[in-house]
MARTOR-665699 format. One record per atom (N, C-alpha, C): z, x, y; atom name. Coordinates in Angstrom, 2 decimals. Example, Ala and Ser with C-alpha at 12.3 -4.5 7.8 and 13.67 -1.06 7.14 Angstrom:
REM MARTOR-665699
c3; c1; c2; doke
7.80; 13.19; -5.69; N
7.80; 12.30; -4.50; CA
7.80; 13.20; -3.30; C
7.08; 12.85; -2.25; N
7.14; 13.67; -1.06; CA
7.87; 12.90; 0.03; C
This chain:
REM MARTOR-665699
c3; c1; c2; doke
70.04; -53.73; 127.66; N
71.37; -53.47; 127.19; CA
71.34; -52.41; 126.00; C
72.23; -51.50; 126.39; N
72.47; -50.04; 125.32; CA
73.61; -50.41; 124.52; C
74.68; -51.07; 125.03; N
75.79; -51.23; 124.39; CA
76.40; -52.45; 124.55; C
77.18; -53.05; 123.58; N
77.93; -54.32; 123.58; CA
79.26; -54.05; 123.11; C
80.33; -54.65; 123.85; N
81.80; -54.56; 123.49; CA
82.30; -55.97; 123.32; C
82.59; -56.09; 122.05; N
83.14; -57.67; 121.93; CA
84.80; -57.52; 121.92; C
85.30; -58.08; 122.72; N
86.80; -57.86; 122.56; CA
87.59; -59.30; 122.69; C
88.67; -59.33; 121.85; N
89.56; -60.34; 121.74; CA
90.73; -60.06; 122.85; C
91.02; -61.04; 123.39; N
92.13; -61.07; 124.45; CA
93.44; -60.23; 123.60; C
94.07; -59.70; 124.57; N
95.40; -59.18; 124.03; CA
96.54; -60.29; 123.66; C
97.56; -59.68; 123.07; N
98.60; -60.78; 122.63; CA
99.09; -61.47; 123.48; C
99.24; -62.88; 123.28; N
99.49; -63.86; 124.36; CA
101.03; -64.31; 123.92; C
101.60; -65.04; 124.93; N
102.71; -65.82; 124.60; CA
102.38; -66.93; 123.60; C
103.41; -67.47; 122.98; N
102.96; -68.58; 122.12; CA
102.77; -69.88; 122.94; C
103.53; -70.17; 124.04; N
103.20; -71.35; 124.76; CA
103.20; -71.01; 126.30; C
102.82; -72.02; 127.20; N
102.74; -71.66; 128.55; CA
103.86; -72.67; 129.19; C
103.99; -72.56; 130.45; N
104.81; -73.51; 131.24; CA
104.35; -74.92; 131.19; C
102.88; -74.88; 131.30; N
102.23; -76.15; 131.45; CA
102.14; -76.82; 130.08; C
102.27; -76.06; 129.02; N
102.12; -76.80; 127.61; CA
100.65; -76.69; 127.12; C
99.73; -76.06; 128.01; N
98.34; -76.01; 127.79; CA
98.10; -74.66; 127.16; C
97.19; -74.72; 125.96; N
96.83; -73.54; 125.41; CA
96.21; -72.78; 126.41; C
95.08; -73.09; 127.18; N
94.29; -72.11; 128.11; CA
95.19; -71.48; 129.11; C
96.47; -72.20; 129.40; N
97.25; -71.43; 130.19; CA
98.16; -70.38; 129.78; C
98.21; -70.10; 128.37; N
99.24; -69.22; 127.79; CA
98.87; -67.79; 128.41; C
99.83; -67.10; 128.86; N
99.78; -65.79; 129.62; CA
99.97; -64.67; 128.41; C
99.65; -63.53; 128.85; N
100.02; -62.31; 127.91; CA
101.41; -62.33; 127.89; C
101.76; -61.49; 126.69; N
103.16; -61.13; 126.49; CA
103.25; -59.70; 126.95; C
104.38; -59.33; 127.09; N
104.60; -57.92; 127.57; CA
103.78; -56.99; 126.79; C
103.90; -57.04; 125.46; N
102.97; -56.23; 124.52; CA
101.50; -56.23; 124.84; C
101.23; -57.64; 125.03; N
99.90; -57.81; 125.50; CA
99.33; -57.13; 126.73; C
100.17; -57.04; 127.69; N
99.71; -56.33; 128.85; CA
99.74; -54.92; 128.67; C
100.53; -54.35; 127.93; N
100.81; -52.76; 127.70; CA
99.26; -52.45; 126.97; C
99.07; -53.41; 125.78; N
97.92; -53.08; 124.91; CA
96.36; -53.27; 125.58; C
96.53; -54.08; 126.50; N
95.36; -54.32; 127.33; CA
94.90; -53.14; 128.16; C
95.91; -52.76; 128.95; N
96.04; -51.53; 129.87; CA
95.37; -50.25; 128.90; C
96.09; -50.14; 127.71; N
95.82; -49.02; 127.12; CA
94.27; -49.09; 126.44; C
93.93; -50.17; 126.08; N
92.56; -50.38; 125.64; CA
91.60; -50.09; 126.76; C
91.90; -50.48; 127.79; N
91.09; -50.14; 129.06; CA
90.76; -48.74; 129.22; C
92.02; -47.96; 129.27; N
92.06; -46.54; 129.18; CA
91.08; -45.77; 128.27; C
91.61; -46.32; 127.18; N
91.02; -45.86; 125.84; CA
89.41; -45.98; 125.76; C
88.95; -47.03; 126.19; N
87.55; -47.41; 126.34; CA
86.81; -46.48; 127.43; C
87.54; -46.32; 128.51; N
86.91; -45.69; 129.61; CA
86.99; -44.19; 129.15; C
87.81; -43.82; 128.56; N
87.98; -42.40; 128.07; CA
86.73; -41.83; 127.07; C
86.20; -43.05; 126.26; N
85.21; -42.79; 125.65; CA
83.83; -42.93; 126.04; C
83.83; -43.26; 127.43; N
82.64; -43.41; 128.10; CA
81.97; -44.82; 127.94; C
82.89; -45.71; 127.65; N
82.36; -47.15; 127.40; CA
82.84; -47.92; 128.52; C
82.20; -47.91; 129.84; N
82.47; -48.91; 130.75; CA
81.46; -49.76; 131.16; C
81.85; -51.20; 131.04; N
80.81; -52.31; 131.20; CA
80.45; -52.25; 132.65; C
79.12; -52.75; 132.75; N
78.53; -53.26; 134.11; CA
78.61; -54.47; 134.51; C
78.78; -55.37; 133.22; N
78.74; -56.69; 133.34; CA
79.89; -57.14; 132.22; C
80.58; -58.10; 132.92; N
81.48; -58.64; 131.94; CA
81.64; -60.18; 131.75; C
81.64; -60.75; 130.59; N
81.85; -62.17; 130.51; CA
83.18; -62.65; 130.00; C
84.02; -63.20; 130.82; N
85.24; -63.46; 130.40; CA
85.69; -64.85; 130.31; C
86.41; -65.19; 129.23; N
86.67; -66.56; 129.08; CA
87.56; -66.91; 130.19; C
87.43; -68.32; 130.74; N
88.27; -68.61; 131.85; CA
89.77; -68.84; 131.61; C
90.28; -68.66; 130.45; N
91.64; -68.91; 130.01; CA
92.55; -67.91; 130.74; C
93.74; -68.13; 130.81; N
94.74; -67.27; 131.51; CA
94.87; -65.89; 130.68; C
95.03; -65.90; 129.44; N
95.19; -64.71; 128.73; CA
93.95; -63.75; 128.72; C
92.57; -64.56; 128.70; N
91.59; -63.51; 128.78; CA
91.53; -62.95; 130.12; C
91.69; -63.59; 131.30; N
91.45; -63.26; 132.67; CA
92.60; -62.16; 132.71; C
93.90; -62.30; 132.41; N
94.84; -61.30; 132.32; CA
94.42; -60.11; 131.72; C
93.95; -60.22; 130.36; N
93.32; -59.04; 129.78; CA
92.24; -58.27; 130.41; C
91.48; -59.19; 131.20; N
90.34; -58.51; 131.84; CA
90.90; -57.63; 133.02; C
91.67; -58.32; 133.62; N
92.63; -57.60; 134.97; CA
93.09; -56.22; 134.66; C
93.68; -56.19; 133.45; N
94.28; -54.77; 133.01; CA
93.28; -53.94; 132.42; C
92.39; -54.56; 131.74; N
91.10; -53.44; 131.35; CA
90.28; -52.95; 132.67; C
90.23; -53.84; 133.42; N
89.43; -53.33; 134.77; CA
89.84; -52.34; 135.51; C
91.11; -52.15; 135.46; N
91.78; -50.97; 136.15; CA
91.19; -49.83; 135.88; C
90.58; -49.53; 134.46; N
90.07; -48.25; 134.01; CA
88.63; -48.25; 134.18; C
87.91; -49.41; 134.40; N
86.57; -49.28; 134.43; CA
85.90; -49.22; 135.95; C
86.69; -49.48; 137.00; N
85.94; -49.41; 138.46; CA
85.02; -50.79; 138.60; C
83.96; -50.64; 139.38; N
83.37; -51.85; 139.81; CA
82.54; -52.44; 138.67; C
82.70; -53.59; 138.34; N
82.10; -54.32; 137.17; CA
81.71; -55.89; 137.63; C
80.56; -56.21; 137.42; N
80.24; -57.63; 137.72; CA
81.03; -58.40; 136.65; C
81.65; -59.55; 137.15; N
82.36; -60.50; 136.06; CA
82.00; -61.82; 136.46; C
81.70; -62.65; 135.20; N
81.48; -63.93; 135.07; CA
82.53; -64.67; 134.12; C
82.86; -65.86; 134.48; N
83.97; -66.55; 133.60; CA
83.31; -67.87; 133.36; C
82.07; -67.80; 132.45; N
81.44; -69.15; 131.97; CA
82.57; -70.19; 131.11; C
82.64; -71.39; 131.53; N
83.63; -72.25; 130.87; CA
83.39; -72.18; 129.38; C
82.18; -72.24; 128.80; N
81.78; -72.25; 127.40; CA
82.38; -71.25; 126.56; C
82.94; -70.05; 127.27; N
83.77; -69.05; 126.34; CA
85.08; -69.33; 126.01; C
85.69; -70.34; 126.59; N
86.98; -70.71; 126.13; CA
86.93; -71.19; 124.93; C
87.34; -70.52; 123.97; N
87.44; -70.79; 122.46; CA
85.94; -71.15; 121.85; C
85.02; -70.53; 122.52; N
83.71; -70.59; 122.15; CA
83.32; -70.06; 120.77; C
82.44; -70.79; 120.19; N
82.13; -70.47; 118.80; CA
80.98; -69.26; 118.88; C
80.81; -68.66; 117.72; N
80.10; -67.34; 117.72; CA
78.63; -67.75; 118.32; C
77.99; -68.84; 118.06; N
76.63; -69.19; 118.64; CA
76.63; -69.13; 120.14; C
77.81; -69.74; 120.60; N
77.95; -69.83; 122.14; CA
77.94; -68.48; 122.83; C
78.83; -67.57; 122.20; N
79.09; -66.10; 122.63; CA
77.83; -65.68; 122.61; C
76.99; -65.68; 121.26; N
75.48; -65.03; 121.20; CA
74.72; -65.38; 122.31; C
74.51; -66.64; 122.67; N
73.72; -67.09; 123.53; CA
73.82; -66.27; 124.94; C
75.28; -66.06; 125.18; N
75.45; -65.47; 126.50; CA
75.20; -63.82; 126.35; C
75.42; -63.35; 125.30; N
75.01; -61.97; 125.07; CA
73.51; -61.75; 125.04; C
72.70; -62.80; 124.47; N
71.31; -62.50; 124.43; CA
70.86; -62.84; 125.80; C
71.34; -63.64; 126.65; N
71.02; -64.06; 127.95; CA
71.02; -62.90; 129.04; C
71.90; -61.94; 128.56; N
72.27; -60.94; 129.47; CA
71.82; -59.56; 129.09; C
70.69; -59.68; 127.91; N
70.18; -58.31; 127.44; CA
69.34; -57.41; 128.70; C
68.93; -58.02; 129.65; N
68.12; -57.36; 130.71; CA
68.88; -57.24; 131.99; C
70.20; -57.65; 131.78; N
71.08; -57.44; 133.14; CA
72.12; -56.36; 132.91; C
72.50; -55.83; 132.04; N
73.40; -54.78; 131.93; CA
73.09; -53.66; 130.82; C
73.59; -52.45; 131.28; N
73.44; -51.34; 130.28; CA
74.63; -51.35; 129.36; C
75.65; -51.72; 129.78; N
76.86; -52.01; 128.83; CA
77.30; -53.39; 129.24; C
77.46; -54.32; 128.18; N
77.92; -55.63; 128.44; CA
79.22; -55.89; 127.56; C
80.43; -56.20; 128.30; N
81.59; -56.73; 127.62; CA
82.01; -58.19; 127.67; C
82.24; -58.67; 126.43; N
82.61; -60.06; 126.34; CA
84.03; -60.01; 126.02; C
84.94; -60.68; 126.64; N
86.38; -60.90; 126.50; CA
86.44; -62.53; 126.06; C
86.94; -62.58; 124.94; N
86.90; -64.14; 124.54; CA
88.04; -64.15; 123.24; C
87.76; -65.30; 122.53; N
88.93; -65.58; 121.51; CA
88.33; -65.58; 120.15; C
89.30; -65.77; 119.12; N
89.15; -65.99; 117.72; CA
89.13; -67.31; 117.45; C
88.26; -67.88; 116.66; N
87.57; -67.15; 115.71; CA
86.21; -66.59; 116.19; C
85.68; -67.08; 117.23; N
84.21; -66.92; 117.73; CA
83.85; -65.34; 117.85; C
84.83; -64.63; 118.51; N
84.44; -63.27; 118.77; CA
84.48; -62.45; 117.51; C
85.42; -62.84; 116.49; N
85.28; -62.04; 115.21; CA
84.12; -62.51; 114.46; C
83.68; -63.74; 114.35; N
82.70; -64.20; 113.51; CA
81.25; -63.48; 114.16; C
81.12; -63.38; 115.59; N
80.05; -62.90; 116.04; CA
79.80; -61.30; 115.77; C
80.99; -60.66; 115.72; N
81.02; -59.20; 115.39; CA
80.71; -58.96; 113.98; C
81.14; -59.89; 113.01; N
80.68; -60.09; 111.63; CA
79.15; -60.27; 111.32; C
78.79; -61.20; 112.25; N
77.24; -61.58; 112.14; CA
76.44; -60.35; 112.56; C
76.88; -59.68; 113.58; N
76.05; -58.39; 114.01; CA
76.17; -57.44; 112.76; C
77.42; -57.22; 112.28; N
77.26; -56.18; 111.07; CA
76.40; -56.69; 109.99; C
76.44; -57.89; 109.52; N
75.75; -58.35; 108.35; CA
74.30; -58.11; 108.67; C
73.77; -58.51; 110.01; N
72.45; -58.30; 110.35; CA
71.94; -57.04; 110.53; C
72.84; -55.97; 110.78; N
72.42; -54.64; 110.95; CA
72.64; -53.90; 109.67; C
73.02; -54.60; 108.65; N
73.10; -54.01; 107.07; CA
74.26; -53.00; 107.32; C
75.39; -53.29; 107.91; N
76.55; -52.27; 107.96; CA
77.07; -52.08; 106.68; C
77.72; -50.83; 106.51; N
78.14; -50.34; 105.27; CA
79.36; -51.28; 104.64; C
79.41; -51.48; 103.30; N
80.40; -52.26; 102.88; CA
81.78; -51.81; 103.38; C
82.01; -50.55; 103.54; N
83.47; -50.23; 104.17; CA
83.75; -50.78; 105.47; C
82.54; -50.79; 106.38; N
82.61; -51.29; 107.57; CA
82.93; -52.75; 107.54; C
82.20; -53.60; 106.66; N
82.31; -54.99; 106.33; CA
83.57; -55.26; 106.19; C
84.21; -54.51; 105.22; N
85.51; -54.85; 104.54; CA
86.62; -54.72; 105.61; C
86.48; -53.51; 106.36; N
87.53; -53.29; 107.53; CA
87.41; -54.43; 108.67; C
86.25; -54.99; 108.95; N
86.23; -56.01; 109.93; CA
86.33; -57.50; 109.09; C
86.35; -57.54; 107.85; N
86.88; -58.94; 107.08; CA
88.29; -59.15; 107.22; C
89.06; -57.78; 107.41; N
90.52; -57.83; 107.60; CA
90.98; -58.63; 108.84; C
90.20; -58.97; 109.64; N
90.67; -59.70; 110.87; CA
90.21; -59.02; 111.93; C
90.56; -59.70; 113.24; N
90.06; -58.92; 114.47; CA
91.49; -59.27; 115.26; C
92.48; -58.40; 115.42; N
93.78; -58.74; 116.02; CA
93.74; -58.62; 117.48; C
94.65; -59.21; 118.14; N
94.72; -59.31; 119.52; CA
94.52; -58.02; 120.17; C
93.66; -57.89; 121.21; N
93.38; -56.77; 121.92; CA
92.46; -55.80; 121.30; C
91.63; -56.10; 120.22; N
90.92; -55.33; 119.48; CA
89.40; -55.49; 119.98; C
88.74; -54.26; 119.93; N
87.50; -54.56; 120.36; CA
86.30; -53.88; 119.47; C
85.14; -54.71; 119.28; N
84.11; -53.93; 118.27; CA
83.02; -53.67; 119.06; C
82.62; -52.33; 118.92; N
81.56; -51.63; 119.87; CA
80.17; -51.56; 119.15; C
79.12; -51.94; 119.69; N
77.71; -52.03; 119.16; CA
76.87; -51.24; 119.97; C
75.90; -50.45; 119.35; N
74.76; -50.00; 120.15; CA
73.68; -50.96; 119.89; C
72.84; -51.08; 121.01; N
71.90; -52.20; 120.96; CA
70.72; -51.47; 121.05; C
69.54; -51.82; 120.43; N
68.26; -50.88; 120.38; CA
67.50; -51.82; 121.36; C
66.22; -51.17; 121.56; N
65.27; -51.95; 122.28; CA
64.80; -53.45; 121.91; C
64.97; -53.78; 120.63; N
64.71; -54.98; 120.04; CA
65.86; -55.93; 120.51; C
66.74; -55.48; 120.75; N
68.01; -56.22; 120.85; CA
68.91; -56.52; 119.73; C
68.66; -55.40; 118.71; N
69.48; -55.28; 117.48; CA
70.72; -54.62; 117.72; C
71.80; -55.17; 117.22; N
73.17; -54.48; 117.36; CA
73.52; -53.82; 116.30; C
74.02; -52.45; 116.34; N
74.22; -51.55; 115.28; CA
75.79; -51.26; 115.57; C
76.47; -51.27; 114.50; N
78.05; -50.94; 114.59; CA
78.34; -49.45; 115.04; C
79.06; -49.36; 116.09; N
79.42; -48.07; 116.72; CA
80.94; -47.62; 116.59; C
81.88; -48.74; 116.53; N
83.21; -48.39; 116.22; CA
84.14; -49.68; 116.47; C
85.22; -49.74; 115.88; N
86.30; -50.75; 116.10; CA
87.45; -50.02; 116.46; C
87.87; -50.61; 117.61; N
89.22; -50.12; 118.19; CA
90.14; -51.15; 118.37; C
91.53; -50.82; 117.92; N
92.66; -51.57; 117.98; CA
93.75; -50.94; 118.82; C
94.60; -51.73; 119.30; N
95.81; -51.24; 120.10; CA
96.68; -50.39; 119.33; C
96.77; -50.66; 118.10; N
97.61; -49.71; 117.16; CA
97.05; -48.52; 116.95; C
95.68; -48.35; 117.23; N
95.03; -46.90; 116.97; CA
95.41; -46.23; 117.92; C
95.98; -46.65; 119.20; N
96.09; -45.77; 120.28; CA
97.44; -45.17; 120.34; C
98.15; -45.13; 119.47; N
99.67; -44.72; 119.46; CA
99.75; -43.34; 120.09; C
98.89; -42.47; 119.72; N
99.02; -41.13; 120.32; CA
98.41; -40.86; 121.58; C
97.70; -41.82; 122.18; N
96.95; -41.52; 123.46; CA
97.66; -42.08; 124.69; C
C-alpha cells in the first residue's frame, strides 16, 4: 500500500425511521458533501482500489456518493467497522497492506479520528498538524497518509467539505 485515506462518513440525520443509530441516513448536506469530497479526492489523484466501509446506512451512502468519482473499486463492509475503535480499524488497515495501492476506510468517530491522530504521533508529525487534527474530525473529512515500504504512515493532507467551497 502506498496511500491510506481515513474518512468519516458525511453529515447524517439525527435519527432514523427505525430509531436505530446504524440506520441513520445522510442529510441533504451530507449527500452534497460526500459527492463533493469524492470529486475533490479523485481530482487530486486519490482513487482507492480497495475500500473498507462500515455497514451502517450513513457510511454506505457516503461511499455510494464517493464511488461515483472513483470508478471501479473493490468494497468490503466488515461488521466490526460499525463504530469500531481505532485498534479495530488499524487491524483492517494492516491486514490489507499487500492488497491495495490505495486503501480507503469510511467509518465513524471517535475511531477514525483516533487512528488518524495515532498515525500522526507515530510519524512525528509537526505540532501544527497535530494541533489541526486535535481540533476534531468533522463529518465528511478525510485524513490522507503516504505509506512507506515498512508500513509507516506519514501525513499527506487533511481535507474537509468546508475546504471545497470554491471547487
